[in-house]
N, C-alpha and C positions, 0 to 999 in steps of 0.2 A: 511395395507391390509393383510388378511389371505392368506395362501397358496392355499386354494381352489379357484376354478374358480368363478368369479363374472359375472353375465349376467344382462344387462339392455336393454331396448327398447327405440328407438327414432323414432318418425314419421318425415320423411323428407318432409317438406312443401316448397312451393314456397317462403314463407317468410324467411325460413332459408337459402335457396339458394341465395336469394337476399342479405341477410346480409353477406354471405360469399363473394359474388361478390364485395360488397362495401368494405369489410374488406381487401381483397387481390388484387383487381383489375383484377381478372381472369374472364373477361366477354366473354370468348371464345364462339363462336357461337354454339358449340355442347351443351353448357349448357344454353344458353340464347336466342337462335334463333330457334323457332319451325320449321320454313320452312326449314332452313338449316339442322337441325337435322333429319328431315323427309327424306332427301335425302341420309343420311348416312346409314351404315349397321345396326344402332340401330333403325332407323325408328321413333325415338322420342328423345326428350331432355334427357340427362343423367346428373346425379348429380356429382359434383366434387368429385373425389376419395379421396382427402385430407380432405374433410369436416368433416368426422368422427373423425379426429385427434383432433378437437376442444373439442369434448366430452371426448375422451380418455385422453387428457391432463388435463381436469378438474377433472376427477376421480383420475388421478395420483396426482394432486395438493391437492385434498381433503385427499388422503391417507397419503401423506407425502409432506408438502408444501416446504420442502427444497431440493427436488429432482432436479437434473440438468441433462439434456439429454446429453449422450455421443455417442450413436450409434442408428441409426434408419434405418430399411429396410421396404419396402412396396411393395406389388404386387397387381395389380388390375386385377382380373381374369374375373370378369363379372360385368356388369354395375349395378349401383343403379339408380332407376328411381324415378321421382317425385311421391310423395304420398306413396312411399314404407314405410313400418314399418320395420326397421332393428333391428336385435339383435346383440349387441356387447358383445363378450365373452372375458373377460380379465383373463388371468391365469398367476400367478407369478411363475417363474421357480427358481429352486435352483441355487445359484451362490455365491462363496466366495468373489468375487471382486465387482460385480455390482448388482444392482436391475434389474432383467431381467423379461420381460413381453412378453407373446405371445398373440396377439389379433386376433381373428377371427370374421369376420362380415358376417352375412348371412341375407337373407330376412326372415321375420317371417313366421314360418310354413314350411320352406324349409331347406334342409340340404346342398344345394349348397353353397360353399364358394364364396363370392363376392370379398372380400378383406382380406388380412392378413398383419399384421404389427409385426415386432420384435423390441422391444425397450429395450435399456439398459440405466440406469441412475446411477448417484452416488449422495451421500448426500452432499448438499452444500447449504448455505444460502446467498451466495454472489449475487444472481441474482435478488432477490426480489425488491430491490430499483430500479435497472435499468429497470426492467420490468414494475414497476409502472409508471416510467417516459415514457416508450415506449407507454403504453396503454393510458396514459393521453393525449398524443400528436399526436397519429396516427389516420389518417382519411381515409387511403386507397388511391388508385389511382383514379384520375378523368379524365385524358387526355391520358391514355395509349392506343396506337393504336394497333389493332390486325394485326399481320403479316400474310401473306398468301404465304407459300412456298410449292412448289411441291418437290418431291424427286429429280427430275432432277436439280432443282435450288440449292440444298444444296451441300456444299463442305466441305471436311474435313479441319478443322482449322477455319471454320467460327464461329463467337462467338457473343454473345449478353450479355449485362449487364443490371441489373435491380436494381434501387435504392429503398431501403426500407425506405420510408419517416418516419421521427420521429419528425417533427416539425410543423405539421399542426393541425387543430382543432380536437377535441375529436371524437373518434370512439366508445365511451362507449355505445351508443345505440345498435350497432351491437353486442357488447360483452354481454350486458345484455340480449339480445334475446337468445343467446346461453345458458346463465346461466338459463334462465327460462325454458328451455327444459330439463334440467338435474334434475331429480326428487329429488335426495338425496343430491344435492350440497348445502352445508351450508358454502359458501365461501365468504360471504359478506365482503368487505373490503380487500379481497385477490385477487391478479391477477388471471385471469381465467386459464391461462396455463403458463408454464415456458417459458422464453424468447427464448431459443434455439429451443424448439418445435414450438413455435409461428413462428419463422423465416422459418421453413421448409414448412409452408403453401405456401410460395411464390414460391416454386418449381412448384406448379400448375400454377402460373401466368407465369413463364418462359416458360413452355411447351406450354400452351394454347394460349399465346399472343405473344411470341417471337420466340422460336425455337421448333418445326417447325411452330407453330401458328395455324391458323384456321383448318388445316387438321390433327391436332394431335389427337392421342389416347394415353394417358399416360398408360404405361404398368407396369413399376417397377422402383424403385430407391433404392440407398444405400448411407448413409451419416455418416461420423464420425466427432465429435466435439473434439476440442483440449482443452488445459488447461483452467481452470475456471477463470483465472485472466484477460481474455480478455473482451473487451466491447461487448455489443450486436451488432450483425451484422447490417450493414447499406448498404451493397452492395452484390448482388448475380450475379455471372458470370457463363455463360455456354458456352462451346466450343465443337464443334462436333469432336468426336474421331473416330467413325466408322460409315460407311454407308453400310447397307446390302440391295443391290438393289433387290435381289431375294425375300426377305421377306418384303421389304419396311419398314425396321426398321433403326433407328439411335441410336447410343449411344453418349450421351453428358456428358462430364466431367463438374462437378459443384464445385464451391468454394464460401464460404461466407467470406467476409472481414469486418473488423471494422477498418476504416481508412486504414493504411498500414499493418495491422496485419491479418494473415490468421486465421480464426476462425473455419472453417469446410471445408471438401472436400468430394467428392463422385462422383456419376454419376447417370444418369437416362436413361432408354430406352423408346423410343416412336415409335409408328407406324405412318407412314406418309400416310394418306389416299389419294386416288385419288379424285380430285374435281369432283363433279357431272357434267355430261355433260349439256350444256345449252339446254333448251327446244327449240324444233323447232317451228318457228313462222308460223302462217297461211300464211303469205306472202311467206315464203320460200317453203312451200308445194305447193302453187299456182304456183310459178315460176319454181320449179325444180322437183316436184314429181307427177304431175298429168298426164303427158304424158306417154304413154306406150313405147315410144322410138322406134316405128316401122317405122316411116316415112323414106322412101328411103332405108330401109333395103332390101336386096335381099334374097328372100325366095324360096327355092326349095322344092316342095312337091311331093314326088314320089307317083304314083298311084292316080293322081289328076283328072282323067277324069270322076270320079263318086264318089258317097258316101261321106265318111268323107273327103277324099282328095279334092273333088270338093267344098264342103261348106267351107273348110279351106282356099283355095286360094281366094275364093270370099270375105270371111270375112277379111282376111289380106290385100287384095287390098283396101277395104274400110277404113282400118286403115293406109293407105298411104304407105304400103310396095310394093315393086316391086316383082311380083310373077312369078315363073317358073312353068308352068302346065306340069308336066311330064306325059307321057302316054306310054303304050306298044302296045296295039292293038287299043285303042280308039282315033285315030287321029281326027276324025270328032267331037267327043264330046269335046276333048281338045281345038280344034280351036274355037268351039262354045263358050266355057267358056271364052277364051281370048277375043273374040269379045264382049261378054257381059260386061266384065270388062272394056274394053277400051271405050265402049259406055258411061260409067259413069265417064270417065276421069281417070281411073286407068292405071297402067303400068303392062303389062303381056306379056308373050311369051310362046308358046307351044313347047316342045322338046320331040321327041320320042327317046326311048332308052331301050335296054334290059339290065337292071341293073345287070344281071348275068355275063355280058361280061365286063371285066375290061377295054378293049380298048374302047368299046362303051361309058362307063361311063366317061372315060378320055376325049373323044371327046365332050360329053355333057357339061362337066364343062368348056372346052375351049370355047365353043360357048357362054356360060353364061358370061365367063370372058370378051370376046370380046364385048359383049353387055353392061354389067353392072359392070364389074370389079371383081366379085367373089361372092361366096355364104356366106352370114352372118348367115342364119338360115336354117337348114336342117330338114325336117320332113320326117322320114322314115315310110311311110304309106303303101307301096305296099305289097300285099300278093298274094299267088298263088290261093287258093280256100278254101272253107269251107264245101265241100261235105262230109257228114258223111260216114266213112268207118270202118267196124269192124277190130279189130287188126289182126284177123286170115287171113284177106284178104290183108293185107299190105305187100308190098315188100320193101326191102331196097331202091330201086330206088324211091319209093314214099316219103320216108323220105328225100332223097337227093334232090328231086325236090322242096320240101318245104324249105329245108335248102338253096338251091341256091338262092331263091327269098328273103326270110325273114331274113336270116343271112348273106349269102355271098353278096347279093345285098346291104344290109345295110353297110357291111364292105367296099365294093367298093366305095360307096358314101362318107362314113366318111373319107376314105383315101384321096379322092380328096378335100374334103371340109376343112379338118383340117389345112393344111398349110396356107391357106388364113386367117382363124380365128386366128391361132397362131400369124401370122404376125401383125394383127390388135389388138391383145389382147382382142378380143371380139368374142363371138360366142354362138350359141344355137343349140343343137341337140335334137330333140324330136322323140323318138321311140314309136310305137303303139303296146301295148300288149293286153292281154285279161284276164278277171277275171277267165277264165277257168283254168288258171295255178293254182289258189288256190281252185277253185271249179270245178273240172273236170266234163265234160259231156261225155256220151258214144259216141263212134264213131269218136272222134277227137284226137286220140293219137298222130299222126304225127304233127298236128297243135300245140297242147299243148306242145309237147316236144321241138319244135323249138322256140316257144315263151318263154319257160322257159330258154333256152339258151340265148335268146335276153335280158332277164332280167339281167343275169350275165354279158353279154357284156356291157350293159348300166352302171351298177354300177362300173365295173372295169375301163372303159374308163373315167367315171366321175372323179374318183380319180386321174388318170393320168393328166387330162387336167384342173383340178381346178386351178393350178398355172398360167395358161394362160387365166384366166377369161372366160373359156368356160364351160357352164352348160349343162349337158346331163341328160335328164330325160325321163320318160316313162309315157304315158297316157294309162290308163287301163280302157277301156269302158266295161260296161256290154252289154248285147245284144242291138244292135243298128239297126235301120230300114234302112238297106242298101241292095244292090243286093246280098251281100254275104249270106243272109238268105233266098234267093229266093228258095233254094232247100228244105226249110222246109215248111210244109203245114200250111195254115192259122190257122188251128185248134191248131197245136203245138205252133205257134207263139202266139196265143191268150192265150193259157194255160200258157205259160212262162211269158207273161205279167201279168197275174192275180196273179202269184206267187211272183211278185215283190211287196214289201210293198207300193210303189208309185202307183202301178196299171198300169204302162206304161213301154214300152221299150224306150230306148234313141232315140232321133232324132240326125242326123249327126251334126247339128249346135251346139248342146249342147256339143258335143265332141270338135268341132272346137273352141269354146270359151275357153276351157281349154288349147288347143294347143296355142291359141293366148296369153293367160296369160303366159305360159311357154316360149313363144317366146319373151316376153316383158322384159323391165327393171324391172318391178315389181317382177319378179321371180328370181332376181340376187342371193339371198342367198340360193336358192334351187338347189341341184344337186345330182344326183345318186338316185333320189326318184321316187316312183310310185305314180301318182295321180289317185286314183281309183274312178271311177264314178259308184258307186254301188247302188245308189238310196235306201239306207237303207237295202240292202241285204248283205249277206256274200260276200267277206271278209271284216272284220273290222281291219284295220292296223293303 
């Protein structure tokens, strides 16, 4: 071989991979099972990283048939896929003691290095006879079972051994296939590759079938062979030396033996993948995941005597929750709602309370506790008013009045609800916001200011309570047809509706359905979020 770099191409076909599997026994699922491979990070089957060594060995044999492998290192940086055309670049390096080669493999037309090998050989003619015997009698593995180890199951010191059979029927068909893919190989009657190099192919089998087995991704290896008077290896042993749980990697020490003689030693690194989770069955969904989980949950909805609060308690009662209809001034309306719910077989109670008063809130929660044990779901819906007021006419007392209801009242209710939720490791808090925080309207400075503060309250409390399995979210409706907009003229309401892409303003029940979702088991992964009912209008978040 000349000192300049040699490059040649090989098309990696299924036929070649099948031959490699037959030759080495490495039928690891990442190479042979499309369904398994689809669930890995590669999303498809990948080709054995050691397969190109067959071609590299053939070129080395053609350039100097008396070369004997002394040292081999390899790194598998990126996968080779089926039907790839790879370019193998072989460069001979200058060395006084060994024949040194640097091999780089990339996908045709790309500069990305897929694999690299460093090979050192010495001149020797002692291996040819042994190799002929090996090839004439080797048929590969037929009954080797694929191990399936997770990282947690592996222990330092665990080992596996792999017999390299030399006394079964011929594997010449596999080897001839490799020969046929090497365009310039004129090596008829000569072993395809040198015996030491041939033995290294079985490291692939050890990784993919033994340690760690099915979940392995072969990363790199290094191997040194000893004096040339030893027989060809017939046993490969691997023993775990290092386990890096943080990166899911293991280092395995390897040794090749011929009888009682040590022929070579080294190590390899492998990534131990996480097995794909089993698919959920339709029976499991039917049994465990259809229910909203609201049956017998105790729900307190503040400001429930009208509008969004009213439709929410009615909807949740139909979903089998026990509802507390809170009111401030609307006693008759609240009691009428309770009567309507009970007429359909639901559980409901009306409780009057000024949520600005901490003592009154505490008394309300004690009454609920005596009746039903405590509040599982809290919907902070109460507001003061929505009357437009120019900023120049506002006094600080106006801000405080809004704060007392929308923020202080919410705080008082949360303080009482959270101990029960923490004790049960389950709870839902839903606060009601407004799109006006992101898309302000004139005349609502105090309302928007306080609702902005409520957003920060929601997010910060959600972080604190996540460890207790309590989800805290905010429902943000656009303009909704409630008594809060009664101060607006029908002309203004109609104009605002026409400006919405849907052409309509929200109905209270549409908001209530979102509250029901956030109250349910279906929303368990969601916390600290705003669910914006924007109907195609700004804001888009």
